[in-house]
N, C-alpha and C positions, 0 to 999 in steps of 0.2 A: 641662881637658886630660886628666886621669886617666880621666875617663869616656869620652872619645873613644878613648883608647888601649884601654880595656877593651872597648869595642864593636867595634873594628876590628882591633887588633893580634892576630896569631895566630888569626885567624878564617878560616873557609872563604869562598870566593867567594860562595856562596849567602847566608851570613849577612851579609856586607858589603853585598850588593845590597839585601837586605831592610831592614837597618838604615838604609841611605842613603835608601831610599824613605820609610820611616816618619818619619824625622827631618825630611826636607824638607817633608813634608805636615803634620807635627804643629803646627808654628808657625802657619801660616795658619789651620788648623782651630781652634786655641786662640783666636786673635783673633776669628774669626767666631763662635765659641760665646759668647765674652764679650760681643760686641756684640749678639748675639741675646738673651742673658739680660738685659742692661741695658735695651735698647729695649722688650722685652716687659714688664719690671717697671715701667718708667717709664710706659708706656702704661696699665697697669692702675692705677697710683697716680693718674694724672690722672683716669681714669674714676671711681675711688672718691672722689676729692676733689670732683668735681662732684656726684656723688650724695649725698655727705655734706653738702655745702653746702646743697643743696636740702632735705634732711631736717632739718638743724639750723635752717634758716630757718623751716620749717613749725612745728617744735616750739617754737621761741622765740616765734614769732608767737602760737601757741595759748596758751602760758603767759603771755605778756605781756597777752593779752586777758583771761585769768583774773584777773590782778592788776589790770588796768584796771577790771574789773567791781567788784572789792573797793574799789579807790580811788574810783571814781565813786560807789559806794554810800555811802562815807563823805562824799564831797563833796556829795551830794544834800542833806545837812543844811542847806546854804545856802538851800534852798528851803523850809525850815520855820523861820520867824522865832521862833516860840514855843520851839522846841527850842534855837535859838541863844541866845535870852534866858535859857533855863534854864541853859545851860552857862556863860554869862557872869555872870549875877546870882543864880542859884539859884532855888529854888522859893518862891513866895509863897502861903501857904495861904489868905490872904484875897483873893487875886486873883480877880476875877470871871471871868477866863478859865481857871480851874482845870480845868474840864471840857474846855474847848477844847484846853488843853495835853495832856491825856490822849489826846484824839482825834488830835492831831498826832503824839504819840509812837507811837500805835498804827499810824498810817498810815506813818510812817517805818520802823518795824520790819517792816511788811509789804513795803515797797518793797525793803529790804535782803534779806529772805528770798527774794522772788521773783526779784530780779535775780541772785542767786547760787545759784539752783536748789536752795533749801532745804538748802544745805550748812552755812550758818552756824547754830551751836547756841546762841550767846550773844552779845549786844551789850552793852557797858558804856559809859556816857556819863559822862565826868569833866569837872568844871567847870574854870574858870580857876584855882581854888585847888587843883587836883589832888584834889579830893574827889569821891566817887561821887555823881552826881546822879540817875541812873536806870539800870535795866538790863532786859534782856529775855532770856528763855530759851525754847528750843523745847520743853523738857520741864522739869517741876518739879525733877527730879533734878539738873539742871545749875545750879539757883539757888545751890547750895552750893559751886560751884567757887571755891576760895579765891583771893584777890588779896592776896598778902602776900610776905614775903621768900622763900618757897619758889619763886616764879616768877622766872625769869631776867629781868634788866633791869626789875625791879619799879619802881624809881624813875625811871630815865632815860627809859623809854619814854613817860612822860607829858609830857616836855618836849623833843620832837623838833624839829629845825630846820624852818624854813619849807619847804614842798613836799618834805618827806622823810617816809618811812614806815619802819617796822621790822617785819621778819618773823622769827620764830623759832619753834622747837618745843621742847616739854619733856614730861616724863612726870609726870603728877599721881599722887602716891603714894596719895591717898585714893580716887580713882576708878580707879586702876590702868589709866589710858588715856593715850595720847599725843595731845596737843593742839597744833594749829598756831595761832599768835597773830599777828594783823595789827593793828598800832597806827599811827595817824596823828593828828597834832596839827592842830587847826583854827585858822587865823589869820584876822584881819580882812583881806580882800583888798586894801584900800587902805592901811591903816596898818601892816599886818603885825604887829599886836598879837595876842597869844594869846587865844583864846576858850575852848578846851577840848580834850579828847582823846577819840577814839573807839577802842575796843578790840573787835576781832572774834575770836571763838573758833570754830575749825573742827576737827573730828576729823582726825588725820593720815591715817587710812585713807580718808577722803573725798578728801583731797588726793592720796593715792596712786592712787585710781581715775582722777582726772583726768590724772595724769602717765602712768600705765601704759597708758592708752587710746591714747597717742600714742608709745609706745616699743616697740621690738622687741628681744627678747633676741638676742645677748648685750650690746647697748648698755647703757651705764650713765649715769644722769642724776644730777647733783649740783647742788643749789641752795644758794647761800651769800648771806647778807645783807650789808649794808654794813659790818658789824663783822668780816667775814671768817669768820663762823661758818657751819658747814654745818647747815642746818635740815631738809634732806631729801636722801636718796640712795637709789638702788635697790640699791646694793652699795658696800661700803667697800673693795673689792679694789684700787682705783686711787687711794685717797686721797692717796698720796704724790706723784702727778703732777698733781693738780688745782691750777690756779693760785690763788694767794691774792691777793684784792683787799681790802685793809683798808678802802678807800673808793673807789668808782668815780670816776675822775678825768675830766677833760675829754677827754683823749685817747681813753679807752674809750667815752665817750659819742659822740664823733665817728666812732669805728670800733666800732659795737656788736657786731660779730661777728668772731671770729678763729679760724682753723683751722690746725693745725700737726700734724706727725708727731712721735711720741715713741717711745722704746725701739727704736731701729734700724728705724724705719718700720713697726713692728708695731702701733702704736696711732695712731689719728687722733683728736685732741682738738679739740673745737669749744667756744669760750667766747663767750657772748652776754650782753649787758647788757640786763636787763629794766627799762626805765625806770619803768614803772608800779609795779613791786614794789620798786624801789630795791635790786635784788639781781642776782646773776649766775647764769646757767645754763651748766653745763658738761656736754657730752655726750661720752662716750668710746666710740669705735667700735673694738673689737678687730678688726684686719684679718685674720681667720681665712682669708677667701677669698684675700687678698693673700699670706698666708704659704703657703697651699696652692699658689697659683699660682707663687709664687717657688720652692718646693720642686719642683713639677712641671716648671717651666721649667729648673731646674738639672739635674734628672734627665734631661730630654729633651736638654739640651745635652751632658751627659756621655755619655748613651747614643749620641747622634749622633756625638760625637767618637770613642768607642770603636768604633762601627760603621764609621766611615770609616777608622780606623786598621786595623781588622781586614780590611776590604775591600782597602785598599791593600796590606797585607801579603800577603793571599791572591793578589791580582793580581800582586804582585811575584814570589811563589813560582811562580805559574803561568807567568809570562813568562820566568823564567830557568831553569825546570826542564829545558828541552831542552839547555841548556848545562852546568849543574852536576850534574844528576842522573846522567847517564852517567859523568861523571868520578868522582863519589862512589861509585857502584856499583862501578866498576873499582877504586878504591882499597880499598874494603871487601873485594872479592874477592882482591886481592893480599895483604891482611893475613891472610886465611884460608889462602892458599897458604903464606905465610911461617910460619904456625903448624902446617903439616903436613897441611892438608885440601886434597887434590888433586881432590876431586869437585865443585869449584865450576864452574858453567857460567852464563854470562850470556846471557840471551835478547836477540836483536837481529834485527829484521825485515830481510830481505835487500834490501828495496827502498831502504833507506837506504844512501847511498854517501858520507857525509861522513867526515872524518878519525877521529872518535871511534868510528863504526861499524866502520871497518876495524881500528882498534886493539882493539875488543872481540872481533871475529872472530879476530884473531891471538892474543889471550889465551886464548880457548876452545880453539883448536887446540893451543896450548902445553900447557895443563893436561891435555888429553886424551892427548897423547903422553907426558907425564910419568906420568900414571896408568897407562897401558899398560905402560911400562917398569917401574914399581914392582910391578905385579901379576905381570908375568913373572918378575921377580927373586924375589918372594915365593913364587910357585909352585915355582920352581926350588929355593929353599932348603928349603921344606917337603918336597919329594920327596927331596932329598938327605938330610935328617935322618931321614926314615922308612927310607931305605935304610941309613943308619948304624945305626939301631936293629935292623933285621933282621939286618944283618951281625954286630952284637954278640950277638944272640940265637944265631946259628949258631955262634959261637965256644965256647959252653958246651954240653956234652952234658947235656940235661935228665935223661935216665935215670940218668946217673952221680950228678947232684945229688939226685934223688929217693931213689935207693938209699942214698946217704950219710946223708940225713936220717932214713930209716927205721932204719938201723943205729944211729944216735945215740939214737933213740927207744927202740929195743929194749934197748940197754944201760942206759938210764935206768930202764926197767921192771924189769930184773933187780935193780937196787939199791933198788927201791921208790919211785922218784920218778915220779909220773904227770903232773906239769905239763910236764916237758920234752918228752914225746911229743906233747902237745897243741900246744906251741909249734912243734915240728918239723912237725906236720901242717899248721898254719896257714901256716907259712913255705913249705912245699912247695906248698900251694895257691896262694899268692901268686906263686911262681915259675912254676907251671904256667900261671896266667892271663896272666902277663907274657910267657912264652916261647911262647905259643900261636902256631903257624905258619900258622893259617888266615887268613881275612880279618879286617879290623879291626872288623867288626860284632859286636855283643854284645846282651844283653838287660838290662832293669832288674834281673831276678832275679840274673843273673851279676854285675852291678856291685855289688849289695848284698852278695852273698856275698864278693866281693873286699874290700869295705869292712869287712865283719865280721871277716875274717881279719886285716886290718891293725889294727883296733881291739883285737882279742883280744891281739895281741902288745904293743900300746901299754899295755894295762891291766896287764901285768906290770911295766911301768916306773912308771906313775902310780898304780896300785892304785885306791883309792876316789876319787881326784880326777877320774876320767873316767867319765862315764855316757852311754849311747847309747839313743835311742828311735827306733823305726821305725813309720811310719804310712803304709803303701803297700797299696792294695787289691790283692787277688789278681788282679783282672781286668786290672791294668796290669803284672803281673810279666813278661809275655812281650812287652811293647812293645820294639821294636828301638831301639838307640842305639849310637853309636860307643863304643869302649872308652876307659877311663880318663877319664871325665868327672866322677866323684864323688870318687874317692880323693884327687886333688890338692887339692880344696876342703876336705875333712875334714882333710887333712894340714896345710893352712894354719891351720885353726882350732886344731889341737892345738899347733902351733908358736907361734902368736901369743897364744893365750888361756890356756895352761897355764904354770905355773912363775913366775907373777907374785908380787908381794910379799904379796898378800892370801891366796894359797893356797886360793882358793875352788874348789868342785867345778865342773867344766865339764860342762854338759849339752848334747849335740848331738842335734838332732831332724832326722829325714829324713821328709819327707812327699811325697806325689804326688797330683796331681789333674788333671782335664781342664779345658781352657778353649777352647771353640769349635774342636775338632779338634786342639788342641795339648796336649801333656803338659808340666806344670810341676812339676819336681822342686825342692823348696825345702830347703836345708840351713841351719838356724838354730842359733845358740849363745847362751849367756848370758854371753859374755866381756865384756871392757871396752869393746868397740865401737871405731869408727873416727872420728877427728876430722872435722868437716865439710870442712875444706880438703883433707885427705888423701883423703876419700871422693870429692870432686869431681875430684881429680887422677887417682884410679884409674879413675873412669868415663870421663874424657876420654881417658886413655891406652888404655883398652880399645877405644875407637871408632876409634883410629888404627892403621893398618897400619904396623908398624915396619919399618925397613929391615933390621934384624937380628932376625929372628923368634925365634931360639933363643939369643940372647945371654944369658948368665947361667944361671939355672935352666932346665933343658931342658923340664920339664913344670910348668906353673903356671896361674894363672887366665887370663892373657892367651892362653896356648897353647890351653887348653880352649875359650875363647870363639872364637878364630879357627878352630880345627878344626871346631867345630860349624857356624859360618857357611860354611866351605869345603864341608862335607858337605851342609848342608840349605838354605843361603841366608841373606841378611842379616836376615830377619825372626825368626831364631832366635839363641840364644846365651845369655849370662849377664846377670843384672840384680842390682845390688848395692844394699842398703839397710842402714844402720847408724846407731845413736845411741850417743853416749858414755854408758857406764854401763848400757846396756840390751842390748847384744849386736849381732850381725850376722846378716843373712839374705841368702843367695845363692840366686837362683832360676835353674834350668837349664831353658830352654824348647827343646823338641824336638818334631818332628812325631809324631803318633799313628799308628803303623803297626806291623804285626806283622813279625817277622823274615822276611826273604826278599822282602818287598814293596818295590817301587821307590818312591822319593820323587818326587812331582811338584812 
């Protein structure tokens, strides 16, 4: 409920329409995205299950055939009666068939080697009494393979149950090789009495060749014997999930293959029972393709959802813009008028004749009339003030003032004080410039002279705390400007930057340069600067035409800015820049023209 209030309460019509469209479309899009993701994932899982089942059946069949060859090689001994007699009764050195027995053993060993493609390196024949009766090695070096306690299952592999075999692997420390051992006990087929045991030795690397020839990375193959021991694996990465079969039971024999998913469907595990090897084959298929497909499907679903929401939002915005946009624009314009900006005008094609269009045209007419009235009042107040200044100037006789100042200076010279005459001269020049009865146009040279007289008088008050630098090219000295544009700015710097608690020296620099047909006079100081909020307020206030132009101080920054714009246009005036602790820069932008030229 709080979310609904946050989305809709105190929101604009535009926002409410957009949120309504998005929310009503989001729920069905989420359901469709979920169904798409689930169906796509399940489809791929079924495909991979079928593919994995076929592969597992093929690999299990191949390895079962491999163990069938080993098992049948051992069971071929039933076709060699002399070898069977050797296992059951031992060797008789006086036997007239001694040489025939040797020939039978030779033939049997050749049969085992050929049937298993020369992978068997040693065959050991144990008798009924578990004693070695004979052996064969592919190479003489293998004759010394030990058969003692160092071999796993040393004792129990010679007494295996009927129709059972045992497969295991171990590392021989003397040969430093890994051997695979296949043992099977031979019984009388009718009475099930033990006759002897056959033990085959194969190098693990040969077994690996057989297995790896039918495996594809990253699939992992694990072989376990009837004791639940792993006698071969291509990797031990997934040993924790390989099923443990202490002894293959009847259920597994009836269902020789089982396939299941593990680890949140990321692994496909196939377990098969190898009847001829009395062991289990486990193949682990990392579903990298399924994981990639699941991630891609999720990204597609999320992307489609986001795309649909964005499209719906944009269409909603586009559909309701003809209703809400004019109202919003009108509200923003009224807010600007309320803040004192009466130059706001809303564009509206005249072919529209709806209620909002009529309201917009009425608003434009109202702001235009208010702007005209304000400008008329502004012009009237400015002219009245100039008339008041001229009338004030006429009330004072300049010649009487100049003569009085010269008299004071002369008296000071008679008593030996030469600073007072200079002060009188500077003050007289100030009055002469202020009471000049000609037009209001002046030059940069005259403005700088007026500023110099003002600063000369101020230096008697502040002494070394005030310093002035001028950097104005001679070529710009005769550029025309209205009077009293620089002295009010420097006066502000002196008032606000001097006399602070740090008593630092105030340095005021005046520079002049041209900028694309415009003269830029910059007055900078190293004072304390202006706070950002105050600076923004001053900039905003200067851009507004006040209803009372000369309220308060008669001559100030705002007055200078408005007089320049009144004389030259809105592209000229003052620009303020300041940083706390670094000082203030005020740029005066005026057109570049000589005195007497008209401004275009």
